[in-house]
N, C-alpha and C positions, 0 to 999 in steps of 0.2 A: 340426198343425204344432207341433213341440216348441219349447221356449224356446231351445234351442241353435240351431235353424234361424233364429230371429229375428236372429241376429248376422250372417247371410249377407247381404252387401250386393249389390244389383243394380248393374250399371254405370250411370254417369250417363246419363239418358235424355232430357235436355232438359226442356221444360216440359209436354209432352203426357202423357196417361195411357197407361202401357204397356198394350197390348191384353191383357185378362185371358183366362184359360182358360174355355171354355164350361162351363156347369153343367146343361145339358139340351138338348133338341132345338131349342127356340126360340133360345136364345143361341148354340148351335152354328151354326144357319143364318144368324142375323143377323151374328154376328162374322165368319163365313166370307165372307159377301157383302160386308160393309164392307171387308174386307182385300183382296178380289179385284180391286177396281178402282173407278173412279168411278161415280156413280149412273146414268150412261148405259148401263152394261153389264148391269145387273140391277135388280130391284125387291125390296124387303123384303116379307116375308109379312104377312098380316093376323092380328090377335089379337082380332077383334071378338067371338068366342065365349067369351072367358075368363070364368070364373065368379067374380063378386065375393063370393060367399058362402064360397068356399074361403079357406084361411088364406094370403092373399097376402103378409102380413108375413114369413112363414117360407118362402115359395116361392123357392128359390135361383135357378131358371131365370128367373122373372119379374123378380125384383129386379135381377139382374145385367143382363138385357137392358135394363130401364128405366134403370138407372144409366148404361150406356154410351150409350144414345140421348140422354139428357140431357147427358152430357159433351160431345156435339157442340156444345152451346151455351156451353160453358166453354172449356177449353183444347184440346179435341179429343183424338183417339185416335192413337197412334203408327201410322204407315203407313196411315192412313185419309184419303182425300181430303176436304178441308174442304167441298167442294160437297155432301156428304151432309147437312150441317146443315139445308138447306132443301129437300131432296128430298121430293117429295110422299109417297112410300111410307114414308119414315123418319118424317115428321111424323104420318102416319096411324097407324102402328104405335105411336109414342109416345103418341098420344092414346088409342088403344085401351087401352093398359096403364095410363095415368094415370086414365082414366075408371073402369076396374075397381078400381084401387087406392083412388081417392077414395071410390067407392061402398062398398067394403069398410070403410074407416075410418069413414065416416058411420054405418055399421051398428054400430060398436063404441064410438065415442066418445060419452060422455054429455055433452050440452050443457045447462047449467043453464037452467031455465025462469024467466027473470028479466026484469024491465023495467029498462033502464039507458039513460037519455037524455042524461046529462051525462058529461063526462070523469071526474069523481070517482066517479060511479056505476060506470062501466066499470072503473076501476082497482080499486074495492072488490071487484067480482066476480072479477076476475083474481087479485087477491091472495088471495081466498078459495079459488079453484081451486088455486093453486100451494101454498098452505099445507096443504091437505087431501089432497094427493097421498099415497096410502098405500103406494106401491110400495117395493121394497127399495132401500136406499141403497148403491150401489157406492162412492161417495166415503167413506162411513162405514167400509166394509170396508177400503178402502185406508188410511184413517187409523189403524185399530186393529190390523189383523192381516195384511194382504196381504204375501206374500213378494215379494222382488225380481222373481222370474220372473212372478208374477201381476201386479205393477205394470206390467211391460213389456208384457204382453198387453193390459192396459187401455189403454195408450198406443197400441198398434197399432190397436185398435178406434177410438179417438178420431182417429187420424191421417187416416182417410178423409174426415172433414169438416174437422178443424182445419187441415189444410194448404191449404184454400181458405176459411178462416174468413171469414165475412161476405158472401161472394159471392152465395149464394142469396137472402139478405135484401135485397141491394142492388137486385135486380130490382124491388123495391117502389117505389123512389124516384121513377122517372118516372111511376108510376101514382097517386101521391098528390099532394095539393095542400095549401096552407096550413099550419096548425099541425102536422098529421101529417107532412107532407113535411119541414118544418124539424126535427122531432124525429128522423126517420129519418136525415137527413143528419148530425145531431149525434152520434148513436150510431155510425153507420157510419164517420164520420171518426176516431173513437177506435179502432175496430176496425182501421182501416188505418194506425194509428200517427201520425195527424195529418200524413201525408205523409212520414214518416221511415221508411225501409226497416227499420232495426234495431228499430223499435218496433211494426211491424206484428204483429198477434197471430199470424198464420200463421208469421212469422219467429221469434217467441218460442217457438212450439211446435216448430219445427225445432230450435231450440237445446236444448229439453228432450229430443227424440229423440236427438240426438247425445250428450247427457250420459249416456244409458242405452245407448249403443252400438247404436242402432236406425237404420234407413235413413230418411233425411229427404227422399228424393226423392218428388215428387208422385205419389200413387197407388201407391206401392211395395208396399203390403200389401192391395190390393183382393182379390187371390186368397186371402188368408189369413182374411178376415172372413166371417161368416155373413150370411144374408139379412137378419136383423133389424138388423144394423149398417148394411147398405146402405139399409134402409128408412127409418132416421132421416134419411138424406141425401136419398133420392129424394122423400120427402114435401116437404121444404123446396124442392127444385127444382120439383116439381109446382106448389106454391102460388105460388112466385115467378115462374115462367114464364107463368102464365095470369092475364091481367088480371082476369078475373071472380073470381079468388080472392085479390084484393088484401087483403080482410079476413082471410082465413086466414093469409097470410104475415105480416101485421101482428100477429095474435094469437099466431102461433108465436114471432115475435121477442120479443114481450112476455113470454110464458111462459119462453122461453129465458133471457132476462136475469133474470127474477125467481127462477129456480132455479139461478143460477150462483155467486153470491157465497159462500154458506156451503159448498157442495160444493167450490169452489176452495180454500177454506181447509183443508178436510179432506184434499184431495189433497196439498196442500203439507205439511201436518202429517205425513202418511204417508211422504212422501219424506224429510223430515227424520228421522223415526223410523228409516228405513233407512240413514241416514248420508249422504244426498245433499245437495249444496250448491245454491248459487244458480243455477248453470247449469240445473239440473233444475227448481227450484221457481219460477223467474222468471215463467214463463207464468202459473202459477196464482196467484202472489202479486199479479201485475198485475190479475187478474180479481176478486180480493177487493175492491179499492177501486173499480175501474172499474164493475163490475156492480152494486155497491151504489147507485151514482148512476144507472146506466142503467135499473135496474128502475123507478125513479120516473118517468123520462122516458118509458120504453116504455109503462108502464101508463096514465099520464094524458095526456101530450101526443101520443104516437103512436097507441095503440089508442083512447084516449078521444077524442082530436081527430078521428080518422077517423069514429068513430060519431056524434059531434056533427055532422059535415059530411054523413055518409051513414048515417042511422039504420038503414036496411034491412040494413046489413052487420054488425049486432051478432051475429047468429047465426053468420056465418062467422068473425068474430073469435074467438068462444068455441070454435068448432069447431077452428080452427087451434091455439089454446092447448091444448085437450083432446087433440088429436092429438100435439102435442109431448110432453105428459106421459105419454100412453099408450105411445108408441113408446119413450121413455126407460125407462119401467118394464119393458116387455117385454124390452128389451135387457139391462137390469141383472139381471132375474130369470134370464135364460138364462146370462149370464156367471157369476153367483154360484152357480147350480146346478152348473155345471161345476167351479168352485173347491171347492165343498162336497164334490163327489164325487171330488176329487183328480185331475181330468182337465183338459185344456187347453180354454179357451173358444174357441180358434181352429179353423178347418177343417184337416183333414189334407190337405195338398197336397204334390205332389212338389217337392223342393228343386231 
């Protein structure tokens, strides 16, 4: 997809995710079945035999199918019956894909072999993990040398999650208690603008998209982004939707907040370097301050509070944090490799 294509706006599509184009035999069958009628008319296939040792992060067919099945629990898919959300075959297929994806990530994520029993212990481990992430910095690239076209592509990738920012992590709230629950509510309340629509972080990001003449409709660019971009979102939903993974979604949120403030400043600096104003930078400027506070709450009160209450979840907390860092690094490496080669980081799709 060329940078010129990014200026083409879809018609207003309401709040649901526009049904994407299939990327392989599984997504073709699943999307076709979902769009054909209600769950009483057909059943979805099984994916129990999927190989978790294959590169599921880069598997376009698997990631799109999983993304769409998870979306049934968010805003839903255009022209798809809401009854599919709790259809037995849809849940079974989603679980097949999530189990394989989780197993794949557990085989790739390095979890520190540490003993951490207090909130301060947990916070120290998490700050160490996030400080030592050696992956390429997409934010630094934007700050120093990204072109306007490359910046717009970066925002397209970000739009897949940022237009529903905070929602996957909010699944954790009813699964937590005590100190951890209070911390999650405090963080998420800020993400949702303290109840003010214009201050919601998803709304601030929509403003950024409009400032760069990009489509701000929910899910507008799902067809344009590669599997690794979808994977950063599907892992969040996987961890958030499964109560047994409450430690992982908590660790993910902690790592997410701990690695946001400085990159947000770099993104804003890059935008100002390109002559863009407050309409474009507002989202990132907000995160410079907000996430500097959130990282402390997330590390000690949220993740640390959870481990103090449920010590057996330490491994999952660190796994969730490690998965967040790994997926972000893989996505950044892919996008930067495309930019270095002088090509687009987006998929070539028909306009």
